[in-house]
N, C-alpha and C positions, 0 to 999 in steps of 0.2 A: 504494500500500500504506500501511498505517497505521504510525504510529511504534511504537517498541518499547514493550512493556508496562511499567507502573510497578512491576514486581516481578521477582524472580528467576524467570525462566520455567521452568527445570528444576525448581526447588523447588516451584513452583506446580503443575506437571504431576504431580509425585510426590504432592502433597496431594490432587489431584483423583483420581488413581488409587486412593488409599486411601479415597475416598468423601466428601471434604470438599465439601459443597454451597456453602459460603462461598467457597472457592477457585474453584469452577466459576462461581459468580455473578460474581466479579471478572473471570474470563477472558471470560465472555459480554459483560459491560459493556465490556471493552477492545476487542473486535472487532466487536460487533454492528452498529454504525452504518456502518462501512466496508464490511462484507459486504453489508448491506442495500442500500446505495447502489449497489454494483457489480452486485448481483443485479437490482435495479430497473432499472438502466441497460440491462442486456441483455434482460430480459424485457418491460419496459415495462408491467408489471402489478403493482400493489401487493399484491393478494391472493396472487399466485403467488410473488412475492419473499418475502413473510412465511412462506408454507408451506415454501419451500425453506430459508429460514434456520432455521425451527423443526426441520426434518428434519436439518439439519447438526448443530445443537447436541444434538439427541436422539441421533444416532449417536455423537457424541463422548462423551456421558455413558454410553451403553450399552457402549461399547468403551473406557472410561477406563483399564482396566488396561494398555492398549498405549501410553498417552501418554508414560510416562517414556522410552521407546525412541526418541522423535522428537527429532532433533537441531535441526531448524529448523521449529518449530511454525507460525510464520506462513506459510511456504511450503506446509506440509502442509495448513493450514486453507484457503488460497486454492485449492489444487489440489482439495481436497475440494469446495469450493463450485463450482468449474468443472464438476466431474463431476456434481454434484447439479443444476446448472442444465441441462446438456445432457440428463441423464436425464429431467428434468421435461418439457423441450420434446419429446424423443422420445416420451414417453408421450402427450403432447397430440396429436402427429402420428399415432400409432397409433390413438388413440381416434377421431380424425377419419376415418382410413381405414376403421375398422370401422363407421362410421355411413353408409357408402354404401348405396344401395338394393340389396336382395337379391332374387333371383328365387325365386319359389315353386317347389317341387318338382313339383307336379302340372301346372301350367298353363304354366310358363315365363315368366309375366307378371312384370313388375317391380312390387314393392310401392311404393306412393306414398311419395315423399320427405317427410320431416317439414319442413313449411314454417313452422314456428314462428318468429316474428320473433326471439325471444330466442336460439334456437339458431343462427339465421343470423348474428346479431350476434356471438355468442360464437365461431362459426367464423371470422368475419372477424378478430376480435381475436387468435385463436390463429394465424392465418395471418400477421398482422403481427408477432407476437412471434417466431415461427419465422424469418420473413424477417430481422428485426433481428438475431437471434442468429447466423444463418448469415453475415450481412454483417459481423459483428464478429469472426469467426474469422480467424486468420492465413491467408494465401493457400493454403498446402498443406493445412491442415485443412479449409478451405472446399471446396477441390477434392475431397478425400476424402469429405466428407459429402455433397456433391452427387452 
C-alpha cells in the first residue's frame, strides 16, 4: 500500500465532495501510481490496467458526495480497485464465452469459428490475464471463483 497522503485526508474528501477539481487532482496524483502498479501486476495488460484505473477515478468523482463518510479512504480505494479488476476480468471471460460458435436454427450446423489471428491472440492474452488473476487470489476466494 502507499504511504499516507501529504494532506489532511478528511478535509480533502470534504473538498472533493464539494466539487473541488484541484483537491480531486491531488488525490488522483497521490494514489494513481500504486493503483496502476497493483492493477498491472494482476492483469498483466497495460491498456486494461489504464481502463480500470480510469473507471475507478471516474466512479469516485461521480459519487464524490459519499466521500466524507469514508473513515479509511485508502482501504476503501484499494477495495474498490479489487472489485473493478475482478469485474473487468469477469467481463472478459463472459465476452469470450459469448464468442463460441453458435448453431443455426434451420440446419443445426455450427457456424464457422472466427479464425482471425488477432482474435486468437487476444483470446490467449485474456486467458493468461484471467489465469494470473485467479492465481493471485487468496486460497478461499480462488476456490470460490473456480
